[in-house]
Structures are given as C-alpha cells and as structure tokens.
N, C-alpha and C positions, 0 to 999 in steps of 0.2 A: 504494500500499500504506499502511496505517496505520503511523505511526512514533511510538514512545513511548520515553521515557527512564526508567531505573530508577536511583534514587539512594538511599543509606542511610548514615546516620552509623554509626560503628564499632559502637556499642552496639545498633543496630537491624539490622545486616547479617544475623544469623541469622534474624530474622523475615522479612526480604525474601527470603532464600534459600528458606525454607519456603513463603512466599507464591508464589514462582515455581514451585516443585515442584507445589504444589496447582493452579496455573493454567497449568501448562506447555503443555497442549494448545492453549489459547486463545492464550497468548503466542507460540507457534510461528507463528501467523498474522500477527504483527506484525514490523515492522522495529524492532529493539531497539538502543538505545544506553545507555551507562551511564558514570558516572564511573569512574576507573581501578581502584581497589581493589574497588569494588562489582562492576564488570564482571568482574574476575578471579575473584572468589568465585562469580559466576553461572556462568561458564564451567566452573569446577571442580565446582560442585554441581548443575548441570543439563545437559540436552542442548540448551540454547538457544544460538543464534548471537547474539552480542552485540558491537557495535562499541564499543570502549573509547575514551573521551576521557581527558584528564588527570585525576589525582585532584582532588577538590573543592578542597582548600587550594592546589593548584598551578594553579587556573584552570578545572577541569572544570565547575564550576557555571556559570561565565560562558560557556564554550563551548556548553553546553546552552541557556543563555539566548539566545545568538546564533542558534541554530537556531529558537527560539521567535520571535524578532524577524524572522527571514527567512521565517516561515510554513512551516517544514519539519518541525514537530513537532506532533502531534495531542494528546498528553497526557504527563503526568509523574506517576510514582509516586515520592514523595520521603519516606521514612520518617525523620523527624527525631527527634533525642533532645531532647525539650522541657525536660529537667531539667538539661542541661549547656550551658554557654556554649561556642560554637565559635569558634576563632581566626579563621575566614573568614566570620564572621557578616555583614559587609557584602556579600559575594558571595551569600550565601543570600537576604538581603533583596532584592537586585537581581533574583535569579531569580524570587522570589515576585511582585515588582512587575511584571516584564515579562510574566509570565503573566496578570496582571490587565489590563495594558494591551492585550494581544493576545487576550484572552478564550480562553486556553488552559487546559484542564482540568488541575488539579493536585491529587493526593491526598496527604495528609500522615500518614495513618494506615491501618491495615489495613481498617477498615470502608469508608472512602471509596475505597481502592484497589480493592476488589472491585467497587464500583459503576462505577468508571472503566473497568476492564478489560471488564466486561460491557457497559457502555454503548457503548463503542467498537466492539463486535462487531455492534451493530445497525445 
C-alpha cells in the first residue's frame, strides 16, 4: 500500500485539513502518517485513519525522515510556513535533505500536494 506523510506548520494546518477534506476519497486509499498535532487535527477534521508520530519540534520530522531512509514512505505533503522561522529548522532541513537523497517526492505547497496525491494514484 502507498504510504504518505502529512505535515503542516501551525499557520498552515487549516489549509492541510481543507486539502485532506477535498482529497479525502483519494487519501483513504493510502496508509497515512503525520506529525503529532497535525495528525490530531486530521483525525478531528476528517474521517481519515492517521498514524501519529511525535510533534515536529519533539522529533516527529526526524521520525518521518527515518521512514524515508528505510524506504517505507512513498511521499510527503509538508505545508511549511515560509514566512516564519521555526525553532526546529535543522530537523526540517534534514527531512528535506533525506527526501532528496532517497528520491522521495515531497510537496511543500498546495499546488504540488495535489500533483503528488494524484501522481501516487497512477
């Protein structure tokens, strides 16, 4: 089964929830994981089943990166807030880097997220 991660910074969580609602039928076909707070919001705001990791600042981004390194993840939707510095920026950079190293698709905005979700369905 296709496995994807859903991550969003606090300021972009409402956008990710709306994205998940819009694409809920397609996302139900995937094995979903998310960082802690994002996963909680997805569980509350959709009918999707989501495995929750730790919150991003508590190591959740690194946990998802470990799945990429192990070849257990097919893609990531990570709606980042490009206008605010994040206290766990080194973890975010490491996640982006490991996706590049392992050629794992990562979408960082809604436009690319739609392409990722639809592309994995083919």
